[in-house]
MARNUVEX-776842 format. One line per field, with one value per residue: residue number from 0; residue in three letters; chain; x negated, y, z of N, C-alpha, C in turn. Coordinates in steps of 0.05 Angstrom, whole numbers. Each point is the difference from the previous one (the first is absolute). Example, Ala and Ser with C-alpha at 12.3 -4.5 7.8 and 13.67 -1.06 7.14 Angstrom:
REM residues 2
pos c(0; 1)
code c(ALA; SER)
unit c(A; A)
n.x c(-264; 7)
n.y c(-114; 21)
n.z c(156; -14)
ca.x c(18; -16)
ca.y c(24; 24)
ca.z c(0; 1)
c.x c(-18; 15)
c.y c(24; 22)
c.z c(0; 14)
This chain:
REM residues 168
pos c(0; 1; 2; 3; 4; 5; 6; 7; 8; 9; 10; 11; 12; 13; 14; 15; 16; 17; 18; 19; 20; 21; 22; 23; 24; 25; 26; 27; 28; 29; 30; 31; 32; 33; 34; 35; 36; 37; 38; 39; 40; 41; 42; 43; 44; 45; 46; 47; 48; 49; 50; 51; 52; 53; 54; 55; 56; 57; 58; 59; 60; 61; 62; 63; 64; 65; 66; 67; 68; 69; 70; 71; 72; 73; 74; 75; 76; 77; 78; 79; 80; 81; 82; 83; 84; 85; 86; 87; 88; 89; 90; 91; 92; 93; 94; 95; 96; 97; 98; 99; 100; 101; 102; 103; 104; 105; 106; 107; 108; 109; 110; 111; 112; 113; 114; 115; 116; 117; 118; 119; 120; 121; 122; 123; 124; 125; 126; 127; 128; 129; 130; 131; 132; 133; 134; 135; 136; 137; 138; 139; 140; 141; 142; 143; 144; 145; 146; 147; 148; 149; 150; 151; 152; 153; 154; 155; 156; 157; 158; 159; 160; 161; 162; 163; 164; 165; 166; 167)
code c(MET; THR; ASP; TYR; TYR; GLU; ALA; PHE; ASP; ILE; SER; PRO; VAL; PRO; PRO; PRO; GLY; PRO; ASP; ALA; THR; PRO; PRO; GLU; ILE; TYR; ARG; GLY; ILE; TYR; GLY; MET; PRO; THR; PHE; VAL; THR; VAL; PRO; THR; PRO; ASP; LEU; ALA; ALA; SER; VAL; ASP; PHE; TRP; THR; ARG; GLY; LEU; GLY; PHE; ILE; ASP; LEU; PHE; THR; VAL; PRO; GLY; GLN; VAL; THR; HIS; LEU; ARG; ARG; TRP; ALA; PHE; GLN; ASP; ALA; LEU; LEU; VAL; PRO; THR; GLY; ALA; LEU; PRO; ALA; PRO; SER; THR; VAL; ASN; ILE; GLY; PHE; SER; CYS; VAL; LEU; SER; GLN; VAL; ASP; GLU; ILE; ALA; GLN; ALA; CYS; THR; THR; LEU; VAL; PRO; GLY; CYS; THR; THR; GLY; PRO; ARG; GLN; THR; PRO; TRP; ASN; THR; VAL; GLU; LEU; GLU; VAL; ILE; THR; PRO; GLU; ASN; ALA; ARG; VAL; ILE; MET; THR; ALA; ALA; ARG; PRO; LEU; ASP; LEU; ASP; SER; ALA; GLU; ALA; ARG; TYR; LEU; GLU; ALA; ASN; GLY; PHE; THR; LEU; PRO; GLN; GLY)
unit c(A; A; A; A; A; A; A; A; A; A; A; A; A; A; A; A; A; A; A; A; A; A; A; A; A; A; A; A; A; A; A; A; A; A; A; A; A; A; A; A; A; A; A; A; A; A; A; A; A; A; A; A; A; A; A; A; A; A; A; A; A; A; A; A; A; A; A; A; A; A; A; A; A; A; A; A; A; A; A; A; A; A; A; A; A; A; A; A; A; A; A; A; A; A; A; A; A; A; A; A; A; A; A; A; A; A; A; A; A; A; A; A; A; A; A; A; A; A; A; A; A; A; A; A; A; A; A; A; A; A; A; A; A; A; A; A; A; A; A; A; A; A; A; A; A; A; A; A; A; A; A; A; A; A; A; A; A; A; A; A; A; A; A; A; A; A; A; A)
n.x c(-176; -13; 0; -25; 5; -26; 11; -26; 7; 23; -11; 7; 11; -23; -15; 10; -13; -22; -5; 26; 3; 13; 20; -6; 8; 24; -9; -2; 13; 18; 13; 11; -13; -10; 17; -9; 24; -12; 23; -2; 2; -27; 7; -5; 12; 19; 1; -2; 18; 16; -6; 1; 22; 17; -10; 26; 6; 4; 11; 25; 9; 25; -6; 1; -12; -26; -16; -13; -4; -26; -7; -1; -8; 24; -12; 26; 3; 26; -8; 23; 11; 4; 6; -21; 2; 16; 21; -14; -20; -1; 2; -20; 6; -19; 13; -19; 12; 14; 1; -6; -14; -2; 13; -16; -21; 8; 6; -22; -12; 13; -5; -25; -6; 26; -8; -17; 8; -21; 11; -17; -24; -3; -26; -10; -5; 19; 18; 12; 16; 2; 17; -10; 22; -19; 10; -26; 11; -14; -15; 9; -22; 16; -26; 10; -24; 2; 3; -24; 17; -18; 24; 2; 15; 9; -1; 11; 16; 3; 2; 16; 7; -10; 25; -11; 12; 17; -14; 19)
n.y c(268; 15; -19; -3; -26; -5; -17; -2; 25; -9; -12; -23; 3; -13; 21; -4; -22; -6; 21; 0; 8; -22; 15; 6; -22; 11; 3; 25; 15; -1; 21; -23; 12; -24; -20; -25; -9; -22; -9; -17; -23; 5; 14; -23; -14; 18; 2; -27; -1; 18; -13; -26; 4; 18; -9; -4; 17; -16; 23; -10; -16; 1; -20; -14; 25; 5; -2; 19; -2; 2; 14; 17; 24; 0; -22; 5; -24; -1; -22; -7; -14; -18; -13; 15; -7; 19; -4; -17; 18; 18; 20; -4; 25; 10; 21; 16; 7; 21; -1; 26; -16; -18; 16; 20; -17; -10; 24; 10; -21; 2; 25; -7; -18; 2; -4; 18; 10; -8; 5; 16; -12; -3; 1; -25; 9; 9; -9; 18; -20; 10; -19; 3; -9; 4; 16; 0; 0; 23; -12; 24; -1; 18; 4; 5; 9; -15; 21; -7; -15; 14; -1; -1; -21; 16; 20; -16; -8; 24; 9; -21; 11; 18; 9; 22; 5; 17; 19; -8)
n.z c(-388; 16; 19; -6; 1; 2; -17; -6; 5; -9; -21; 10; -24; -2; -7; -25; -3; -13; 15; -8; 25; 8; 8; 25; 12; -3; 25; -9; 17; -19; -6; -7; -20; -5; -2; -4; -2; 9; -9; 20; -12; -3; 22; 14; -20; 0; 26; 0; -20; 11; 22; -4; -15; 10; 23; 6; 19; 21; -7; -3; 19; -8; 17; -23; 1; 4; -21; 13; -27; 1; -20; -20; 6; 8; 7; 5; 12; 0; 12; -10; 20; -19; 22; 2; -26; -10; -16; -16; -1; -18; 18; 18; 6; 15; 7; 7; 22; 9; 26; -4; -16; 19; 17; -8; 1; 24; 7; -10; 9; 24; -3; -8; 19; 5; 26; -11; 24; 14; 23; 13; 3; 26; -5; 3; -24; 16; -17; -16; -8; -24; -4; -24; -11; -19; -19; 1; 23; 0; 18; 6; 15; 10; 6; 24; 6; 21; 16; 5; 13; 13; 11; -26; -6; -19; 18; 18; -19; -9; 25; 5; -24; 18; -3; -8; 23; -10; 10; 18)
ca.x c(-23; -22; -25; -9; -16; -12; 14; -17; -4; 20; 5; -21; -11; -24; -2; -9; -28; -13; -10; 21; 3; 27; 0; 6; 27; 8; 14; 13; 29; 9; 26; -4; 16; 16; -9; 17; 10; -1; 14; -13; 12; -19; -16; -28; -15; -4; -21; -25; -7; -6; -24; -23; -2; 1; -18; 14; -2; 25; -2; 15; 22; 22; 6; 26; 14; -16; -29; -10; -26; -14; -26; -12; 20; 24; 7; 15; 21; 15; 11; 23; 13; 21; 26; 1; 9; 25; -3; -24; 2; -21; -23; 2; -21; 5; -11; 1; 15; 0; 26; 22; 9; 14; 29; 7; -4; 22; 24; -3; 2; 27; 17; -4; 8; 11; -8; -27; -20; 3; -15; -28; -4; -27; -16; -20; -25; 2; 11; 28; 0; 25; -2; 16; -1; 4; 15; -16; -3; -24; 4; -17; 1; -10; -10; -8; -13; 11; -21; -6; 3; -24; 8; 17; -12; -15; -25; -16; -9; -22; -23; -11; -12; -23; 5; -3; 26; -3; 2; 24)
ca.y c(-6; 16; -13; -23; -18; -21; -25; -18; 11; -11; -28; -19; -13; 14; 7; -23; -1; -26; -2; 6; -20; 3; 11; -19; -4; 23; -11; 22; 3; 25; -2; -12; 16; -19; -27; -20; -21; -25; -21; -26; -22; -11; 23; -8; -6; 25; 15; -13; 7; 29; 7; -15; 2; 27; 16; 17; -8; 1; 24; -9; -18; -3; -28; -7; 22; 15; 2; 24; -5; 24; -3; 26; 20; 3; -26; -14; -18; -12; -26; -6; -25; 3; 3; 26; 19; -7; -14; 9; 23; 0; 13; 9; 20; 19; 27; 16; 25; 8; -6; 19; -6; -26; 3; 14; -19; -19; 14; 5; -26; -10; 17; -9; -28; -8; -26; -8; 3; -15; 14; -6; -18; 1; -25; -5; 13; 28; 17; -1; -8; 1; -17; 9; -17; 18; -12; -20; -22; 2; 4; 22; 5; 26; -5; 24; -7; 10; 5; -23; 1; -12; -20; -21; -26; 4; 12; -20; -19; 13; 3; -26; -10; 16; 26; 23; 15; 29; 6; 16)
ca.z c(17; -9; 8; -16; 16; -15; 8; 15; 27; 19; -6; 9; -23; -8; -29; -15; -8; 4; 27; 18; 21; 13; 27; 22; 8; 17; 23; 14; -1; -13; -12; -26; -20; -15; 6; -12; 18; -16; 13; -3; 15; 19; 8; 6; -25; -14; 14; -7; -27; -2; 15; -10; -29; -10; 16; 19; 28; 15; 17; 23; -6; 19; -7; -11; -12; -20; 2; -14; -11; -10; -14; 2; 9; -17; -12; 21; -9; 23; -6; 17; -7; -20; 13; 13; -19; -14; -26; -14; -18; -19; 12; 28; 4; 21; -2; 24; 2; 28; 14; -8; -27; -2; -3; -25; -22; 1; -10; -28; -14; 3; -18; -28; -2; 25; 9; -8; 22; 25; 21; 8; 23; 12; -4; 21; -7; 7; -21; -6; -29; -15; -23; -23; -24; -22; -22; -14; 20; 16; 29; 9; 28; 8; 27; 15; 25; 26; 20; 16; 29; 11; 20; -13; -7; -24; 7; 14; -21; -15; 17; 5; -24; -7; -12; 17; 1; 7; 29; 5)
c.x c(-24; -27; -6; -18; -11; 10; -18; -7; 20; 5; -22; -14; -25; 1; -11; -29; -12; -10; 22; 2; 27; -2; 5; 30; 7; 18; 15; 30; 7; 29; -2; 18; 18; -11; 20; 9; 3; 15; -14; 15; -18; -20; -29; -16; -5; -22; -28; -9; -9; -27; -24; -4; -3; -17; 13; -7; 28; -3; 15; 24; 21; 10; 28; 15; -15; -29; -9; -28; -12; -26; -14; 22; 22; 6; 13; 21; 12; 11; 23; 12; 24; 27; 3; 11; 27; -6; -23; 6; -24; -26; 6; -23; 9; -13; 3; 18; -2; 28; 23; 10; 18; 30; 8; -4; 23; 25; -1; 3; 28; 20; -2; 10; 10; -8; -28; -20; 7; -18; 9; 0; -28; -13; -19; -26; 2; 8; 30; 1; 28; -5; 20; -3; 8; 17; -15; -4; -27; 7; -21; 4; -12; -7; -10; -12; 15; -24; -4; 4; -23; 5; 15; -15; -17; -28; -18; -11; -23; -25; -13; -15; -22; 5; -2; 26; -5; 4; 23; -6)
c.y c(15; -12; -24; -17; -21; -26; -17; 11; -12; -29; -18; -14; 15; 8; -25; 2; -27; -4; 5; -22; 5; 13; -23; -4; 23; -10; 22; -1; 27; -4; -9; 16; -19; -28; -19; -20; -25; -22; -27; -22; -13; 22; -7; -5; 26; 17; -12; 7; 29; 6; -14; 3; 29; 20; 20; -9; 1; 23; -5; -17; 3; -28; -5; 23; 14; -4; 24; -6; 26; -8; 26; 19; 3; -25; -17; -18; -12; -26; -6; -27; 5; 6; 28; 22; -9; -14; 12; 24; -2; 11; 6; 19; 19; 27; 14; 24; 8; -5; 17; -5; -25; 3; 14; -18; -20; 12; 4; -26; -11; 16; -9; -28; -10; -29; -9; 1; -18; 14; 28; -18; 4; -27; -4; 13; 31; 19; -1; -5; 2; -18; 10; -20; 18; -13; -21; -25; 0; 5; 20; 5; 28; -2; 26; -10; 12; 7; -24; 5; -15; -20; -24; -26; 3; 12; -19; -21; 12; 2; -27; -12; 19; 26; 22; 16; 29; 4; 19; 22)
c.z c(-12; 8; -18; 17; -19; 11; 17; 28; 20; -4; 12; -24; -9; -29; -15; -8; 6; 29; 21; 21; 14; 27; 20; 3; 19; 22; 16; -3; -13; -9; -28; -20; -17; 6; -14; 21; -17; 16; -5; 15; 21; 8; 5; -25; -15; 13; -6; -28; -3; 14; -12; -30; -10; 16; 18; 29; 12; 20; 26; -9; 23; -6; -10; -15; -22; 6; -18; -9; -11; -13; 2; 11; -21; -17; 21; -13; 26; -10; 20; -8; -19; 12; 13; -19; -11; -26; -15; -18; -19; 11; 29; 5; 22; -5; 27; -2; 29; 11; -9; -28; -3; -5; -26; -25; -1; -11; -30; -17; 1; -17; -29; -5; 27; 7; -6; 22; 23; 21; 2; 25; 11; -2; 24; -6; 1; -22; 0; -30; -11; -25; -22; -22; -23; -22; -16; 18; 13; 29; 9; 30; 5; 30; 13; 27; 24; 18; 18; 30; 12; 22; -12; -5; -25; 6; 14; -20; -16; 16; 5; -25; -11; -13; 20; -1; 5; 30; 4; 18)
C-alpha cells in the first residue's frame, strides 16, 4: 500500500484531548465493515440496557429476530434472541465481504475443517450470510449485501421507517 491516510480522517473517534467532544449518533446506512452479534435471552431488556445505558439507538428491528443497534459510525451491534443461534461459542462477530466471495470462503473453510460452515442463507435484512465456526469455537458470520429490490417488503419497510432508498 503506497497511500497513507491519517487515522482520524476516517474514524468517528475524535482526536484525544481535554476539549474532545463525541460525534453525533450516526443514523446513515452503510455496509458494516465489522459488527458484533450478541445473543440474549431477553431481547427487550437487552435493547433497553444498550439504548438507555450504553447510548446506542435502535437503528431497526426485525421483531423476534434481530435488533440492529448503532452508536457512532462503525459501532454496530446486533442483538439476537438466544434461540436464534446455535450452541454457545466464545465469540460472535461479523465481517463484510461481497457476494462473489461467499462461496469461495465456504469452500476454503470446508476444505480446512469439514462441516464448519452453515449456509449461505438470505436474511430479512437484505444480505447473504455464511456462518463459520472456527477451530477456536468462534462464530464468524461473513456477510454480503444483496442489491435491494425496490419493490420488496424490505424496501417498503425501510421506506416506512424513514430511510431514503436509492432511486432505480
